[in-house]
C-alpha positions in Angstrom: 73.8 80.0 69.8 74.0 83.7 68.8 71.3 84.7 71.3 73.1 82.8 74.0 76.4 84.7 73.3 74.4 88.0 73.3 72.9 87.2 76.6 76.4 86.4 78.0 77.7 89.7 76.7 74.8 91.5 78.3 75.7 89.9 81.6 79.3 91.0 81.2 78.2 94.6 80.7 75.8 94.4 83.7 78.3 92.9 86.1 80.6 95.9 86.3 77.6 98.2 86.6 76.3 96.2 89.6 79.8 96.2 91.0 80.0 100.0 90.7 76.6 100.4 92.5 77.8 98.1 95.3 81.0 100.3 95.7 78.8 103.4 95.9 76.7 101.8 98.6 79.9 100.9 100.4 81.1 104.4 100.2 78.0 105.8 101.9 77.4 103.0 104.4 80.9 102.7 105.9 80.8 103.8 109.5 84.0 105.7 109.4 85.8 107.6 106.6 89.0 106.5 108.4 88.4 103.0 106.9 87.0 104.1 103.6 89.0 102.4 100.9 92.5 103.7 100.4 91.8 106.9 102.3 93.5 105.5 105.3 96.7 105.9 103.3 97.2 109.5 104.4 99.3 108.3 107.3 99.9 104.7 106.5 100.9 102.7 109.5 98.1 103.1 112.0 99.4 102.9 115.6 97.8 101.1 118.5 96.7 104.1 120.4 93.0 103.9 119.5 90.6 103.6 122.4 88.3 101.3 120.3 89.9 98.0 119.3 89.5 97.0 115.7 88.2 93.6 114.7 90.9 92.5 112.3 88.7 89.9 110.6 86.3 92.6 109.3 89.0 95.2 108.6 88.1 96.5 105.1 91.4 97.6 103.7 94.9 96.1 103.4 96.4 94.9 106.6 99.8 96.3 105.3 98.5 99.7 106.4 98.6 98.5 110.1 101.7 98.4 112.3 102.3 95.1 114.0 105.1 94.3 116.6 108.5 93.7 115.0 109.5 91.1 117.6 108.3 87.5 117.2 105.1 86.7 119.1 105.0 84.7 122.4 103.1 82.0 120.6 105.0 80.3 117.8 102.9 78.4 115.2 103.2 75.1 113.4 102.2 76.0 109.9 101.4 73.8 106.9 101.9 75.3 103.4 100.5 73.7 100.2 102.2 75.1 97.1 102.1 73.5 93.6 105.8 74.2 93.0 108.7 75.6 95.0 110.6 78.4 93.2 113.4 77.4 90.8 115.8 80.3 91.0 115.5 82.5 87.9 112.3 80.8 86.5 110.0 81.4 89.5 106.5 82.7 88.8 104.7 85.2 91.1 102.8 82.6 93.2 106.0 80.6 93.9 108.0 83.8 94.7 105.2 84.8 97.1 105.4 81.4 98.8 109.2 81.7 99.1 109.4 85.2 100.4 106.5 84.9 102.9 107.4 81.5 104.4 111.1 82.1 104.7 110.3 85.3 106.6 107.9 83.3 108.9 110.7 80.7 109.5 113.1 83.5 110.4 110.6 84.6 113.1 110.7 81.2 114.6 107.6 79.5 113.3 107.7 75.8 112.4 107.0 75.5 108.6 106.0 72.3 106.8 105.9 72.7 103.1 103.9 70.3 101.0 105.0 70.6 97.4 106.0 68.7 94.3 109.4 67.1 93.7 111.3 68.1 90.6 113.9 66.3 88.4 115.0 69.6 86.8 116.5 71.2 89.9 117.6 70.3 93.4 116.0 71.9 96.4 118.2 74.6 98.0 119.3 74.2 101.6 118.1 76.9 104.0 119.7 77.7 107.4 116.5 76.9 109.4 115.9 73.7 111.4 112.3 74.7 111.6 111.7 74.5 107.8 110.6 71.1 106.6 109.8 69.9 103.0 107.4 67.1 102.2 107.8 66.2 98.5 105.5 64.2 96.3 105.5 63.3 92.6 103.3 65.7 90.7 100.4 64.5 88.5 100.9 64.2 84.7 99.4 67.8 84.4 102.0 69.1 86.9 99.6 69.6 89.9 100.0 68.3 93.4 98.7 64.8 93.8 95.9 65.5 96.3 95.7 62.0 97.7 99.5 61.9 98.4 99.8 65.4 99.9 96.7 64.8 102.1 98.2 61.6 103.4 101.5 63.4 104.2 99.6 66.2 105.8 97.4 63.9 108.0 100.6 62.0 109.1 102.0 65.3 110.4 98.7 66.6 111.7 98.0 63.4 113.8 101.1 63.8 115.9 101.0 65.3 119.5 101.6 68.6 117.8 98.9 69.2 115.1 99.0 72.2 112.8 97.9 75.5 114.2 97.1 76.9 110.8 97.1 75.7 107.2 98.0 78.0 104.2 97.4 77.1 100.6 98.7 79.2 97.6 95.7 79.4 95.3 94.1 75.9 94.8 97.3 73.9 95.6 95.1 72.3 98.2 91.8 71.6 96.4 88.5 72.6 97.8 87.4 69.0 98.1 90.0 68.8 100.9 90.0 72.3 102.3 86.4 72.1 103.4 87.6 69.8 106.2 90.1 72.4 107.6 88.6 75.2 109.6 91.9 76.9 110.5 92.9 77.4 106.8 93.7 80.5 104.7 94.0 80.6 100.9 95.9 83.3 99.0 94.5 84.2 95.6 96.9 85.2 92.9 94.3 85.4 90.1 90.6 84.6 89.9 88.3 84.0 87.0 86.3 87.3 87.4 89.6 89.3 87.1 90.6 87.4 83.9 87.5 88.6 82.0 89.2 91.9 81.5 92.3 90.1 80.1 90.1 88.0 77.7 88.4 91.2 76.4 91.8 92.8 75.8 93.1 89.8 74.0 89.9 89.7 71.8 90.3 93.4 71.0 93.9 92.9 70.0 93.2 89.8 67.9 94.4 90.1 64.3 91.7 89.7 61.6 93.4 86.5 60.4 93.4 84.9 63.9 90.7 82.5 65.0 88.3 84.0 67.6 88.8 82.4 71.0 85.8 81.2 73.0 87.3 82.2 76.4 84.7 84.8 77.0 81.7 82.4 76.7 83.5 79.8 78.8 84.5 82.3 81.5 81.0 82.9 82.8 80.6 79.2 83.8 84.0 79.2 85.4 83.1 82.2 87.6 79.9 80.5 88.7 82.0 77.4 89.6 84.5 79.5 91.6 81.7 81.3 93.5 80.4 77.9 94.6 83.6 76.2 95.6 85.3 79.3 97.1 82.9 78.8 100.1 84.9 75.6 100.9 87.9 77.7 102.0 87.6 79.1 105.6 89.6 82.3 105.0 90.6 84.2 101.9 93.6 86.4 101.4 93.3 88.9 98.5 96.7 90.0 97.3 95.3 93.3 95.9 92.6 95.7 97.1 90.5 95.1 93.9 90.3 91.3 94.5 89.3 91.9 98.0 86.2 93.8 96.8 85.4 91.2 94.2 85.6 88.3 96.7 83.1 90.1 99.0 80.7 91.6 96.5 80.8 89.3 93.4 81.8 86.0 95.0 79.7 86.7 98.1 82.3 85.5 100.6 81.4 86.9 104.0 83.4 90.0 105.0 84.9 88.4 108.1 86.5 85.7 105.9 88.1 88.0 103.3 91.4 89.8 104.2 93.5 92.0 102.0 97.3 91.5 102.4 99.2 93.1 99.6 102.3 91.2 98.2 105.7 92.2 99.5 109.3 91.7 98.4 112.6 91.6 100.2 113.5 95.1 101.2 117.1 94.0 102.0 117.6 93.0 98.4 115.6 95.6 96.4 116.8 99.0 97.4 118.4 102.0 95.7 122.1 101.7 95.0 123.4 104.2 92.5 126.9 102.7 92.2 125.5 99.2 91.5 123.3 100.7 88.8 126.1 102.6 87.1 128.3 99.5 87.2 125.5 97.4 85.6 125.1 100.0 82.8 128.9 100.1 82.3 129.2 96.3 82.0 126.4 96.3 79.3 128.2 99.1 77.4 125.2 101.5 77.4 126.4 104.8 75.9 126.3 107.9 78.1 124.3 109.6 75.4 121.2 107.5 76.4 119.1 109.9 78.5 116.4 107.4 79.2 116.8 103.8 80.2 113.6 101.7 80.2 113.4 98.4 82.0 111.1 95.4 81.6 111.3 92.1 83.5 109.4 88.8 83.8 108.0 86.2 81.3 108.4 87.5 77.8 105.2 86.1 76.4 102.1 87.3 74.6 99.8 87.7 77.6 102.4 89.8 79.4 101.9 92.4 76.7 105.2 92.0 74.8 103.7 92.0 71.3 102.2 95.4 72.2 105.5 96.8 73.5 107.4 95.4 70.6 105.1 97.2 68.1 105.1 100.4 70.0 108.9 100.6 70.2 109.2 99.5 66.5 107.0 102.4 65.4 108.7 104.9 67.7 112.2 104.1 66.5 111.0 104.4 62.9 109.2 107.7 63.3 111.5 109.6 65.7 115.2 109.4 65.3 115.9 111.5 68.4 113.9 109.0 70.5 115.8 106.2 69.0 119.2 107.8 69.6 118.5 108.7 73.3 116.6 105.7 74.6 117.9 102.2 75.7 115.6 99.3 76.7 116.8 96.6 79.1 114.8 93.4 79.0 115.2 90.8 81.8 113.5 87.4 81.6 112.9 84.5 79.3 110.3 83.7 76.6 109.9 83.9 72.8 109.7 87.7 72.7 113.3 88.0 73.9 114.4 86.9 70.4 111.9 89.3 68.8 113.2 92.3 70.8 116.7 91.7 69.4 115.3 92.5 66.0 114.8 96.1 67.1 118.6 96.7 67.0 121.3 97.9 69.5 118.8 99.9 71.6 117.5 96.7 73.1 119.6 94.8 75.6 118.1 91.4 76.1 119.6 90.0 79.3 117.8 86.6 79.7 116.6 85.4 83.2 118.6 87.0 86.1 119.5 85.8 89.5 118.1 87.8 92.4 121.3 89.8 93.0 121.6 90.6 89.3 117.9 91.6 89.2 118.5 94.1 92.0 121.3 95.7 90.0 119.1 95.7 86.9 116.4 97.9 88.7 119.1 100.3 89.8 120.4 100.7 86.2 117.0 101.8 84.8 115.1 105.1 85.0 111.6 103.7 84.8 110.1 100.2 84.9 107.5 99.3 82.3 105.0 96.5 82.7 102.8 96.1 79.6 100.9 93.1 81.0 97.5 92.1 79.6 96.8 89.8 82.6 94.5 91.4 85.0 95.3 88.9 87.8 97.2 89.2 91.1 99.7 91.9 92.0 102.9 91.5 90.0 106.1 91.2 92.0 108.2 93.0 89.4 106.3 96.2 90.0 107.0 96.0 93.8 110.7 95.2 93.2 111.0 98.3 91.1 109.1 100.4 93.7 111.4 99.4 96.5 114.4 100.1 94.2 113.1 103.7 93.9 111.9 103.5 90.3 108.7 105.1 89.0 106.3 102.8 87.1 104.5 102.6 83.8 101.9 99.9 83.5 98.6 98.9 81.9 95.4 100.3 83.4 94.3 97.2 85.2 92.3 97.4 88.5 94.8 95.6 90.6 97.6 97.9 89.5 95.7 101.2 89.6 93.9 100.3 92.9 97.0 99.2 94.9 100.2 100.4 93.2 100.0 103.3 90.7 97.3 105.1 92.6 98.2 108.6 91.2 100.4 110.4 88.7 103.0 111.0 91.3 103.8 107.3 91.3 104.0 106.8 87.6 102.1 106.4 84.3 99.3 104.2 83.1 98.1 103.4 79.6 95.3 101.6 77.9 96.3 98.3 76.2 96.6 99.7 72.7 99.7 100.6 70.7 98.7 104.3 70.4 98.1 104.6 74.1 101.4 102.9 75.0 103.3 105.1 72.5 101.7 108.2 74.0 102.8 107.1 77.5 106.3 106.3 76.4 106.7 109.7 74.7 105.4 111.4 77.9 108.0 109.6 80.0 110.7 110.6 77.5 109.7 114.3 77.6 109.4 114.3 81.4 113.1 113.3 81.6 115.4 111.7 84.1 115.2 114.4 86.7 111.4 114.3 87.1 111.5 110.5 87.1 114.0 110.5 89.9 111.6 112.6 92.0 108.8 110.3 91.3 111.0 107.4 92.2 111.6 108.8 95.7 107.9 109.2 96.3 107.2 105.7 95.0 109.8 104.2 97.4 108.6 106.1 100.4 105.1 104.6 100.0 106.5 101.2 99.0 108.5 100.9 102.2 105.3 101.4 104.2 103.3 98.8 102.2 105.2 96.4 100.0 108.1 95.0 102.1 108.4 91.4 102.9 108.5 92.4 106.6 105.1 94.1 106.3 103.6 91.2 104.4 104.9 88.6 106.8 103.8 90.5 109.9 100.3 90.8 108.5 100.1 87.1 107.6 101.5 86.1 111.0 98.8 88.1 112.8 96.1 86.5 110.6 97.5 83.0 111.3 97.6 83.7 115.0 94.1 84.9 114.9 92.5 82.0 113.0 94.6 79.5 115.0 93.1 80.6 118.2 89.6 79.5 117.4 86.6 81.0 119.2 88.1 80.6 122.7 90.8 83.3 122.5 90.2 86.2 120.1 92.9 88.5 121.5 95.0 88.2 118.3 92.0 89.1 116.2 91.9 92.6 117.9 94.0 95.6 117.0 
């Protein structure tokens, strides 16, 4: 048993080494520096004036960096979406929010959307002003997943009409691989894969208190990665929501390059935008004293794996050891979860707001000076970071590959820290010393880049082009060229 665990640990060490070697090889074998990783960012928004068309299916970096037509295409698509759960207002997770933002944007552009999702007794489905948006509800399984037999029956009923689906989209494994292998015109969006989560498991183990039982996640994760590598091949096209995951899918999961496409998450730029007056009004209603020279914001699920025990301990120590920091800092916490109650123990510096509606959340971002995300989950690309970016706020987040590879790519965009109390405290003190004026400057730089990459419009345009491409089959590849 011990030797088996040692062997697995050795494999964990070797995997990142092999991954780094493959990246070095990629660096030197790429035909053009223009497409070398994020270097293309220098201009962001490549025009269509190139004399040499690009094959989009093998484009190696985020499609968000390309500029697609703003007008709807001549060809409108009939799209099927499989999503485990449709967003429930203030309690939506990242996957559900992605589904909502993307597919409402596609509906606005005239495409016919059929959404296969689970029914819910806890909330009623909202009504949308689109006649081209259709919901097909089914009772979830006891575990809360889509009943694959039921949704497949619903799908086939729609697909067997005179107008079959042009393209099928599944958010993660909402449509299981046992069904997806029969659908050639399908794309799956990944919001977290097993290889990514190894980092999270290592962090959790390092942070484990001596009196806590050792988890066996690490030893189990190796088998899960192998399982994923096998069944991922049953999905025709893969959309990575961060640059890091795109590389993992190609090099570790061995999905062919022309079936992996990086499209970064986006959020509604009409909702999340700078508004000084709204921010001041939000502060005033909360009764935040003018003496507070730094307002820190956090949002999302207030649970352990989102790093809130770490943040709680860091703030607790800082308030105890530095009275000036305590007197001049306020922390706004939006979201729900057990750590909301704990944060209240830190006193009047903490404003625990509970879950907020979208309009309130937009005001929340405008009221803060910096957004902090202490997450321990190395999976997907967190929407709260992108909402803060479009609101013109600098970021502070854990050094996780998806974040440092796609969002906080340099010091001009914010701050990063290792997932330890000492590193987090060091980062918070640095933010405090830099002060509001410098943070405002960073915020402007952050938003400028964000408007070129992380808007719902950019995301929807990229997905639309991918869907047009894969719906055309082998006969007409015009939409696959740029």
